[in-house]
C-alpha positions in Angstrom: 175.9 -37.2 237.7 179.2 -39.4 237.3 179.1 -41.4 234.0 175.8 -39.8 232.7 175.1 -38.5 229.2 172.0 -36.6 228.7 170.1 -37.6 225.1 171.3 -35.5 222.0 168.5 -33.9 220.1 170.5 -34.2 217.2 170.7 -37.7 217.6 166.9 -38.6 218.6 165.8 -36.7 215.4 168.3 -38.2 212.9 166.6 -41.9 214.8 163.2 -40.6 214.4 161.8 -41.7 210.9 159.4 -38.5 210.1 156.3 -39.5 207.9 153.5 -37.2 206.6 150.3 -37.7 208.6 151.7 -39.6 211.6 153.7 -38.8 214.5 156.4 -41.0 215.7 157.1 -40.9 219.6 160.5 -39.5 219.0 158.5 -36.3 218.3 156.9 -35.9 221.1 158.9 -37.2 223.6 160.5 -34.5 226.4 164.5 -34.6 226.6 166.7 -33.8 229.8 169.4 -31.6 230.0 171.7 -30.5 232.6 169.0 -28.8 234.9 167.1 -32.3 234.7 166.4 -31.9 238.4 164.8 -28.6 238.4 162.5 -29.7 235.6 161.4 -33.0 236.5 157.8 -32.4 236.4 155.4 -35.5 237.3 152.6 -33.9 236.0 153.9 -33.4 232.9 155.9 -36.3 232.5 155.1 -39.0 234.8 157.5 -41.6 233.0 161.4 -41.4 232.8 163.5 -43.6 230.4 166.9 -44.4 231.5 169.5 -46.5 230.1 172.0 -48.8 231.7 174.1 -50.0 228.5 176.8 -52.4 230.3 177.9 -55.5 230.3 180.4 -55.6 233.3 177.9 -57.5 236.0 177.2 -60.1 233.4 180.7 -60.5 232.9 181.9 -60.5 236.6 179.1 -63.5 236.7 180.8 -65.6 234.4 178.4 -64.7 231.6 178.5 -63.8 227.9 179.3 -60.3 227.2 177.1 -57.9 224.8 174.2 -56.8 227.1 175.9 -53.1 226.6 174.4 -53.2 223.1 170.8 -53.3 223.9 169.6 -49.8 224.6 170.9 -48.3 221.3 168.7 -50.7 219.2 165.6 -50.4 221.7 165.6 -46.9 221.6 165.7 -46.6 218.0 162.7 -48.5 217.6 161.2 -47.2 220.5 161.4 -43.6 219.4 159.7 -44.6 216.3 156.6 -46.1 217.8 153.3 -44.5 216.5 152.2 -42.0 218.9 148.9 -41.6 220.0 146.3 -41.4 223.1 147.1 -45.0 224.2 150.8 -44.0 225.6 151.4 -40.1 224.5 155.0 -39.4 223.9 155.1 -36.0 225.2 154.0 -37.7 228.7 157.3 -39.1 228.8 160.7 -38.1 229.7 164.0 -39.5 227.8 166.2 -39.0 230.7 169.5 -40.3 228.9 171.8 -43.3 229.6 175.0 -44.1 231.8 178.3 -44.4 230.1 180.7 -46.8 231.7 183.4 -47.2 228.8 185.6 -45.6 230.6 185.8 -48.6 233.0 187.4 -51.0 230.1 187.4 -54.5 228.9 189.5 -56.4 231.6 189.0 -59.9 232.2 190.0 -60.0 235.7 186.5 -61.0 237.9 187.6 -59.3 240.8 187.9 -55.9 239.2 184.9 -56.6 237.4 183.0 -57.0 240.8 184.5 -53.6 242.5 183.4 -52.1 239.1 179.6 -53.4 239.6 179.9 -51.8 242.9 180.7 -48.6 241.3 178.1 -49.2 238.9 175.9 -49.3 242.1 176.8 -45.9 243.6 176.5 -44.3 240.3 172.9 -45.7 239.4 171.0 -45.6 243.1 171.2 -41.7 243.5 169.3 -41.2 239.9 166.6 -43.4 240.5 166.2 -42.4 243.9 166.3 -38.5 242.1 163.3 -39.5 239.9 161.3 -41.3 242.3 161.1 -38.6 245.0 159.3 -36.6 242.4 156.8 -39.1 241.8 158.1 -40.3 238.5 158.0 -43.6 237.3 161.5 -44.7 236.1 161.6 -47.2 233.2 165.1 -48.8 232.9 166.5 -50.7 230.0 169.9 -52.7 230.7 172.9 -53.7 230.6 173.1 -56.7 233.3 170.4 -58.1 235.6 172.8 -56.6 238.6 171.5 -53.2 238.1 168.3 -54.6 240.0 170.2 -53.8 243.3 170.9 -50.0 242.4 167.4 -49.7 241.1 165.8 -51.2 244.1 168.4 -49.1 246.6 167.4 -46.0 244.6 163.5 -46.6 244.9 164.0 -47.6 249.0 165.8 -44.6 249.5 163.3 -42.3 247.8 160.1 -43.9 249.4 161.9 -44.1 253.1 161.1 -47.9 253.3 162.0 -51.3 252.2 160.3 -52.4 248.9 158.8 -55.5 247.5 160.0 -56.5 243.9 158.3 -59.3 241.4 160.6 -60.5 238.8 159.6 -62.7 235.2 163.3 -64.5 235.2 164.9 -67.8 234.3 167.3 -67.6 237.2 166.8 -66.1 241.0 169.6 -63.9 241.2 170.5 -64.5 244.6 173.3 -66.3 244.7 175.7 -65.7 247.7 177.1 -62.4 248.2 180.8 -62.8 246.9 181.1 -59.4 245.4 178.8 -58.1 243.5 177.3 -59.2 239.9 174.3 -60.2 238.0 173.7 -63.0 239.6 173.0 -61.9 243.4 171.4 -58.4 243.2 168.1 -59.3 244.8 170.5 -60.9 247.9 172.4 -57.6 248.3 168.9 -56.0 248.2 167.8 -58.2 250.9 170.6 -58.0 253.2 170.7 -54.2 253.0 167.1 -54.0 253.7 166.3 -52.3 250.5 163.8 -55.1 249.5 161.3 -56.7 251.8 159.3 -59.3 249.7 160.4 -60.9 246.5 158.5 -62.7 244.0 160.3 -64.1 241.3 158.0 -65.9 238.7 159.0 -69.0 236.3 162.0 -70.1 237.4 164.1 -72.5 234.8 165.0 -75.5 237.2 168.4 -76.6 235.4 169.7 -72.6 236.2 169.2 -72.6 239.7 171.4 -74.5 241.8 170.4 -76.7 245.0 171.7 -74.3 247.6 169.9 -71.7 246.2 166.6 -73.4 245.9 167.2 -74.6 249.5 167.4 -71.0 251.0 164.3 -69.7 248.3 162.1 -72.5 250.2 163.3 -71.6 253.6 163.0 -67.3 253.4 159.6 -66.5 254.7 159.9 -63.4 252.5 160.6 -65.0 249.0 158.1 -66.7 246.8 159.0 -68.6 243.6 157.5 -70.7 240.9 158.8 -72.9 237.9 158.1 -72.1 234.3 158.2 -76.1 234.2 154.5 -76.2 236.1 152.9 -74.4 232.9 155.2 -75.6 230.4 155.9 -79.0 230.5 154.0 -80.1 233.5 150.7 -78.3 232.6 149.8 -78.4 236.4 149.7 -74.4 236.7 148.7 -72.0 234.0 150.7 -68.9 233.3 148.0 -66.4 235.1 147.8 -68.7 238.3 151.5 -68.1 238.6 151.1 -64.2 238.0 147.9 -64.4 240.6 150.5 -65.9 243.1 153.4 -63.1 242.6 151.4 -60.1 242.7 149.2 -61.4 245.6 152.6 -62.1 247.4 154.3 -58.1 246.7 150.6 -56.3 246.9 151.3 -54.8 250.4 153.8 -52.4 249.7 155.1 -50.4 246.8 156.5 -52.6 244.0 159.6 -53.1 241.7 158.6 -54.8 238.5 161.8 -56.8 236.8 161.8 -58.5 233.1 164.8 -60.6 232.7 164.9 -61.4 228.9 166.9 -64.5 229.4 163.5 -66.2 230.6 162.1 -65.5 226.9 162.1 -68.2 224.2 164.9 -67.2 221.1 165.8 -63.9 222.7 169.2 -62.7 222.7 170.6 -62.3 226.1 173.5 -63.0 228.2 172.0 -66.4 228.6 169.5 -67.0 226.2 167.3 -70.0 226.3 165.5 -72.4 223.2 163.1 -73.2 225.5 161.5 -70.7 227.8 158.3 -67.9 227.6 157.2 -66.5 224.2 157.6 -62.4 224.3 153.5 -62.4 224.5 153.9 -63.5 227.9 155.7 -60.9 228.9 153.7 -58.5 227.7 151.1 -59.8 229.5 153.2 -59.9 232.9 154.4 -56.1 232.2 150.5 -55.5 231.6 149.5 -57.3 234.5 152.1 -55.2 237.0 150.8 -51.8 235.5 147.2 -52.7 236.1 147.6 -54.4 239.7 
């Protein structure tokens, strides 16, 4: 697999804080190796964890750099979560992460967009292989440009376009001007990888009028505004989730969460006014129990 690195057992051990009388997830989680495709086992490890630590797509969208730094602190925290029968570590596979550091740090937007297309080509086959074996990939970015290869890989594995629900401040439905973090869902529609798209809790000041007009006219897109809950109080968060999940329930569904919709959370487009972290937890819980 190009650009892919399997987990280092020594590093996983070093990052896991051992404590007598307790078991941490890092002590239990399965680690993939070079023979990963032969050892994929949905019965033993139905969830695979994949990192895509890059900010190339964000910079190609004129955004703030830094999304490439999220994977390592996430993994350190994740490995030290208490292991229990609620979410046992031995039912998970740490597949590894992509490493696109060889691409360098060019400021040229056109080159960055070409690099994002290369990232797409590297990521999609891995997602496809995992889903084809009946395993659920949990993917940590990186930029939201990776929504597109994730959708593409899922659709290829399932042999059909999938639906997607997304909790996000932005629609990420900008024009197809070259790949970046702001148009992944546009490309997924154009290439018939995605059928229905429900984007929940948009922020009015972060979406252009031209895109809003398109969202209104597209029969396979449903959207809602965060302001209807947080400002106007005409809806509840639960109502927004009801609408979104009802819209996408007809097919297998991808679940997206963009951190820039969460208030005070560090991201490439951080906001001082948005959903609390508890809302993201509620959204994800609803997604897996729907």
